[in-house]
C-alpha positions in Angstrom: 197.7 -287.1 44.8 198.5 -287.3 41.2 195.1 -288.9 40.5 193.3 -286.2 42.5 193.5 -283.5 39.9 191.6 -285.4 37.2 189.0 -286.4 39.7 188.6 -282.9 40.8 188.4 -281.6 37.3 185.7 -284.1 36.3 183.7 -283.1 39.5 184.1 -279.4 38.7 182.9 -280.0 35.0 180.0 -282.1 36.3 179.0 -279.4 38.7 179.3 -276.8 36.1 177.0 -278.9 34.0 174.5 -279.4 36.6 174.4 -275.6 37.3 173.8 -274.9 33.5 171.0 -277.5 33.5 169.4 -276.0 36.6 169.5 -272.5 35.0 167.7 -274.0 31.9 165.1 -275.4 34.3 164.8 -272.1 36.0 164.3 -270.3 32.7 161.6 -273.0 31.9 159.7 -272.4 35.1 159.9 -268.6 34.8 158.7 -268.5 31.2 156.0 -271.1 31.8 154.6 -269.0 34.8 154.5 -265.8 32.7 153.1 -267.6 29.6 150.3 -269.3 31.4 149.3 -266.3 33.5 149.5 -263.9 30.7 147.8 -265.9 28.0 144.3 -264.8 27.0 141.8 -267.5 27.9 139.6 -266.3 25.0 142.4 -266.9 22.5 143.3 -270.3 24.0 139.8 -271.3 23.7 139.7 -270.2 20.1 142.9 -272.4 19.6 141.4 -275.3 21.5 138.3 -275.1 19.3 140.4 -275.5 16.2 142.0 -278.7 17.7 145.0 -277.5 19.6 145.5 -280.0 22.4 148.2 -277.8 24.0 145.8 -274.9 24.3 143.1 -277.1 25.6 145.5 -278.4 28.3 146.6 -274.9 29.1 143.0 -273.8 29.6 142.5 -276.7 32.1 145.6 -276.1 34.2 144.8 -272.3 34.5 141.4 -273.0 35.8 143.1 -273.3 39.3 145.7 -270.5 39.3 146.7 -271.0 43.0 147.6 -274.6 42.2 149.5 -273.7 39.0 151.5 -270.8 40.5 152.2 -272.8 43.7 153.6 -275.7 41.6 155.6 -273.6 39.3 157.1 -271.4 42.0 158.0 -274.5 44.0 159.9 -276.0 41.2 161.5 -272.6 40.4 162.7 -272.1 43.8 164.1 -275.7 44.1 166.3 -275.4 41.0 167.4 -271.7 41.8 168.4 -272.6 45.4 170.1 -275.9 44.2 171.9 -274.0 41.4 173.1 -271.3 43.9 174.3 -273.9 46.5 176.3 -275.8 43.7 177.8 -272.5 42.4 178.9 -271.5 45.9 180.6 -274.9 46.3 182.2 -274.7 43.1 183.6 -271.2 43.4 184.6 -271.8 46.9 186.6 -274.9 45.8 188.3 -272.8 43.0 188.8 -269.4 44.9 188.6 -270.1 48.6 186.6 -267.9 50.9 186.2 -265.2 48.3 184.3 -267.7 46.2 181.1 -267.0 48.1 180.8 -263.4 47.1 181.9 -264.3 43.4 179.3 -267.0 43.3 176.7 -264.6 44.5 177.5 -262.0 41.9 177.8 -264.3 39.0 174.6 -266.4 39.8 172.6 -263.2 40.3 173.5 -262.0 36.7 173.0 -265.4 35.2 169.6 -265.9 36.9 168.5 -262.4 36.3 169.4 -262.4 32.6 168.9 -266.0 31.3 166.4 -267.4 33.9 164.1 -264.4 34.4 164.3 -261.5 32.0 164.9 -263.5 28.8 162.4 -266.3 29.1 159.7 -263.9 30.5 160.2 -261.5 27.7 159.6 -264.3 25.3 156.6 -265.6 27.1 155.0 -262.2 27.2 155.6 -261.7 23.5 154.2 -265.1 22.5 152.0 -265.9 25.4 149.4 -268.2 23.8 151.9 -270.3 21.7 154.2 -270.6 24.6 151.4 -271.6 27.0 150.3 -274.4 24.6 153.9 -275.7 24.3 154.6 -275.8 28.1 151.2 -277.0 29.1 152.0 -280.8 29.1 155.2 -280.7 31.1 153.7 -278.3 33.6 150.7 -280.5 34.0 153.0 -283.3 35.0 154.8 -281.1 37.4 151.5 -279.9 39.0 150.6 -283.5 39.5 153.9 -284.4 41.0 154.1 -281.4 43.4 150.4 -281.5 44.3 150.8 -282.9 47.9 153.3 -280.3 48.7 151.4 -277.5 47.1 148.3 -278.4 49.0 150.2 -278.5 52.3 151.7 -275.1 51.6 148.4 -273.7 50.5 146.7 -274.8 53.7 149.5 -273.4 55.7 149.3 -270.1 53.8 145.5 -269.7 54.4 145.9 -270.6 58.0 148.5 -267.8 58.6 146.2 -265.3 56.5 143.2 -266.3 58.7 145.2 -265.3 61.8 145.4 -261.8 60.3 141.7 -261.8 59.4 142.2 -262.5 55.6 140.2 -265.0 54.0 141.5 -266.2 50.5 138.9 -267.3 48.0 140.3 -270.0 45.7 137.6 -269.3 43.0 138.0 -265.6 42.9 139.6 -263.9 39.9 142.0 -261.0 40.1 140.3 -259.4 37.3 136.5 -260.1 36.5 135.9 -260.9 32.8 133.6 -257.9 32.4 136.4 -255.5 33.8 138.9 -257.2 31.6 136.9 -256.6 28.5 136.1 -253.0 29.6 139.7 -252.3 30.2 140.9 -253.9 26.9 138.2 -251.7 25.0 139.2 -248.5 26.7 142.9 -249.3 26.2 142.2 -250.0 22.4 140.3 -246.8 22.1 143.0 -244.7 23.6 145.5 -246.3 21.2 143.4 -245.7 18.2 142.6 -249.3 17.6 139.0 -249.4 18.6 136.4 -246.8 17.4 134.6 -244.8 20.0 131.2 -246.0 18.6 132.2 -249.6 18.7 133.6 -249.2 22.4 130.4 -247.6 23.5 128.1 -250.2 21.9 130.0 -253.1 23.7 130.3 -251.3 26.9 126.6 -250.3 26.8 125.6 -253.9 26.4 127.9 -254.9 29.4 126.4 -252.2 31.6 122.8 -253.5 31.1 122.9 -255.7 34.2 124.3 -252.9 36.4 121.8 -250.2 35.6 118.1 -249.9 36.5 115.0 -248.7 34.6 114.9 -245.7 36.7 118.0 -244.3 35.1 116.8 -244.4 31.6 112.9 -244.1 31.9 110.9 -241.1 30.7 110.0 -239.2 33.8 106.2 -239.0 34.5 106.4 -235.1 33.9 107.2 -235.8 30.3 104.7 -238.6 29.6 101.9 -237.8 27.0 98.6 -239.4 28.3 95.1 -239.8 27.1 92.1 -239.1 29.4 89.5 -241.9 29.0 86.7 -239.4 29.3 87.8 -237.5 26.3 85.3 -237.4 23.3 86.2 -239.9 20.6 86.9 -237.2 18.0 89.4 -235.6 20.4 91.0 -239.0 21.1 91.5 -239.6 17.4 92.9 -236.2 16.9 95.4 -236.5 19.9 96.6 -239.9 18.6 97.2 -238.7 15.1 99.1 -235.6 16.2 101.1 -237.6 18.7 104.7 -238.8 17.7 104.2 -241.9 19.8 102.2 -245.1 18.7 101.4 -246.1 22.4 99.9 -243.7 24.9 99.0 -244.5 28.6 95.2 -244.0 29.4 94.0 -242.6 32.7 90.6 -242.0 34.3 90.0 -239.1 36.6 93.6 -238.8 38.0 96.8 -239.1 35.8 98.1 -241.5 38.6 95.2 -243.9 37.8 96.3 -245.6 34.6 93.7 -248.0 33.3 95.3 -249.1 30.0 97.6 -248.4 27.1 96.2 -247.6 23.8 98.0 -248.3 20.5 97.2 -246.0 17.7 96.5 -248.9 15.3 94.1 -250.6 17.8 92.2 -247.1 18.1 92.1 -246.7 14.3 90.8 -250.2 13.7 88.1 -250.0 16.4 86.9 -246.6 15.1 86.9 -247.8 11.4 84.9 -250.9 12.4 82.3 -248.8 14.2 82.1 -246.4 11.4 81.7 -249.2 8.9 79.0 -251.2 10.8 77.0 -248.0 11.8 74.0 -247.0 9.7 74.5 -243.4 10.7 78.0 -241.8 10.9 76.8 -239.2 13.3 75.9 -241.9 15.9 78.8 -244.4 15.1 80.8 -243.3 18.2 78.0 -242.7 20.7 78.8 -245.4 22.9 82.5 -245.8 22.2 84.6 -246.6 25.2 88.5 -246.4 25.0 88.6 -249.0 27.9 87.3 -251.6 25.6 90.2 -250.9 23.0 93.1 -250.3 25.5 95.6 -253.1 26.4 96.1 -253.8 30.0 98.8 -251.8 31.6 102.1 -253.4 32.4 103.9 -252.2 35.5 107.4 -252.7 36.6 109.5 -251.7 39.6 111.9 -248.8 39.2 114.8 -251.0 40.6 114.5 -253.6 37.8 117.8 -253.9 36.0 117.8 -253.1 32.2 119.1 -256.5 31.5 116.2 -258.2 33.3 113.6 -255.8 31.8 114.8 -256.5 28.2 114.4 -260.1 28.8 110.9 -259.5 30.0 110.0 -257.4 27.0 111.2 -260.2 24.7 109.5 -262.8 26.7 106.1 -261.0 27.0 106.3 -259.8 23.4 105.6 -256.3 24.4 107.8 -252.9 24.1 106.1 -250.6 26.7 106.0 -250.5 30.5 105.1 -248.1 33.2 107.5 -247.6 36.0 106.4 -247.4 39.7 108.2 -247.0 42.9 107.9 -249.1 46.0 104.7 -247.4 47.0 103.1 -248.1 43.7 103.2 -244.5 42.5 103.9 -243.8 38.9 107.4 -242.7 38.2 107.8 -242.8 34.5 107.6 -245.2 31.5 110.2 -247.3 29.6 110.3 -248.9 26.4 112.4 -251.5 24.5 113.7 -248.8 22.4 115.0 -247.0 25.5 117.1 -250.0 26.4 118.4 -250.5 22.9 119.5 -246.8 22.8 121.7 -247.6 25.7 123.6 -249.9 23.4 123.5 -248.4 20.0 122.9 -244.7 20.9 120.0 -242.5 19.9 117.3 -244.1 17.4 115.2 -241.7 15.6 112.7 -241.9 12.6 110.9 -239.4 10.5 108.1 -239.1 13.2 110.4 -238.2 16.1 110.8 -234.7 17.1 114.1 -232.9 16.8 116.4 -234.2 19.6 116.1 -232.1 22.7 119.2 -233.3 24.3 121.9 -232.6 21.8 125.3 -231.5 23.1 126.3 -228.4 21.3 129.9 -227.3 21.5 130.4 -223.6 21.2 133.5 -221.8 19.6 134.8 -220.9 23.1 135.0 -224.4 24.2 131.9 -224.5 26.2 129.1 -227.1 25.8 125.4 -226.2 25.9 123.6 -229.1 27.4 120.0 -229.7 28.2 119.5 -230.1 32.0 117.3 -233.2 31.5 120.2 -235.1 29.6 121.4 -238.1 31.5 125.0 -237.9 32.7 125.7 -241.3 31.0 124.7 -239.8 27.5 126.7 -236.7 28.2 129.7 -238.9 29.0 129.3 -240.9 25.9 129.0 -237.9 23.7 132.0 -236.1 25.1 134.1 -238.9 26.5 134.0 -237.3 30.0 133.9 -239.2 33.3 131.3 -237.3 35.4 129.9 -239.6 38.2 126.4 -240.7 38.0 126.1 -242.3 41.5 124.1 -239.6 43.0 122.1 -238.3 40.2 120.9 -239.5 36.7 120.7 -236.0 34.9 123.1 -233.2 34.5 120.6 -230.9 36.3 120.3 -233.4 39.1 124.1 -233.5 39.5 124.4 -229.7 39.6 121.6 -229.5 42.3 123.2 -232.4 44.2 126.5 -230.7 44.4 125.1 -227.1 45.0 122.8 -228.5 47.8 120.1 -226.1 46.5 118.3 -225.4 43.4 120.5 -222.6 41.5 119.3 -219.5 39.9 120.1 -218.4 36.5 123.7 -217.1 36.2 125.1 -219.0 39.1 128.4 -220.9 38.3 129.8 -224.0 40.1 133.1 -225.8 39.8 133.3 -229.5 40.6 134.7 -232.8 39.3 137.0 -230.8 37.1 134.3 -229.0 35.3 132.7 -225.5 35.3 128.9 -225.5 35.3 126.9 -222.4 34.6 123.2 -222.2 34.9 121.7 -220.4 31.9 118.0 -221.8 31.9 115.5 -222.5 34.6 111.7 -223.3 34.5 110.2 -223.4 38.0 112.3 -225.8 39.9 114.0 -227.3 36.8 117.2 -226.4 35.4 116.6 -226.5 31.6 119.9 -225.4 30.2 123.5 -225.4 31.3 126.9 -224.4 29.9 129.7 -226.7 30.8 133.5 -226.5 30.3 136.3 -228.6 31.4 138.6 -226.6 33.7 141.7 -228.1 32.1 140.6 -227.0 28.6 
């Protein structure tokens, strides 16, 4: 019995050392999980491009998040359960039956502080560098635990399928586009990203989700040329117009036969004048059909991203928009699409902007009814929905379920709308104020 105490002392110290080692391993697993899931793949890619093998390995193992998390959680649970079991045995040997409660209390504090909070705080603070450091050992652990992880994954999917849930291994918790948009909005709210920079990037990201119908110039606002107009009047109309390209129709404005460019018209008329012996008869047989370009029609459901690619591929800037029945709906230009990214583009020939948002001293905003909801949101940082209508007037009509008269007031989506201008069935001017303002 005299030798029992040294042997027991040695066993106690070995057990205590094993518990300490397992706590270190638990901290490693916890920190690795946080670092690898919190690290920005964009930053890791930048580090990998600069030659960091750790960052490259971290990128590779985070491609399959389910496998990564499964392996790390398996290792973490193994060491935590083993450490708790050893601690329970140790404290039971030292303090008897009360050792179970004491082991539970002490291990909870040790695991919480040193194996969870501390390593995860460090990992969040230094996510990319920590991910690069732990990538190699974690890759080995993933390889070792792969058979068990695959079995667990199959079991989990089977259980979820019983409840009608299908797990997609390739799905991402947050899409890249949504992640970028969220980061930009957060940066803007914190004052790091300027509003103009945020709007430009978000505008480019939104092109694939928006259609030409949302940004086109409606047919009611299209300036056209009648092919049967006298040459002198044609020239005068083109010179007085602020546009360089004008649709040409014959008989019915729906019957578009071409698109005339002001330069082409001037060249053709100048050549006729130069070649004619008598200036009075130079334009006697002039036909605008011979000068006009073939019209380019696009469906109103085409996405802005696809339409911009088509413009660049066809080396043209102008398209007429038609609906599913082939009826003319409006026109769209490359400039219209670019304005969705960079904002309003004007030059010395453009008329004064008709859709300015004017803030009044009393906090109201005077808004043109034809202004798009998206442009209003960008100008004011509001969040008015544009699912049911493209324009501000359209939104009011949709919510009112009728065409309001001048003086009518409506409150919806957290804003007060007052109709102050109407022409026929169109709302031309509205006064808007946030209800919380």
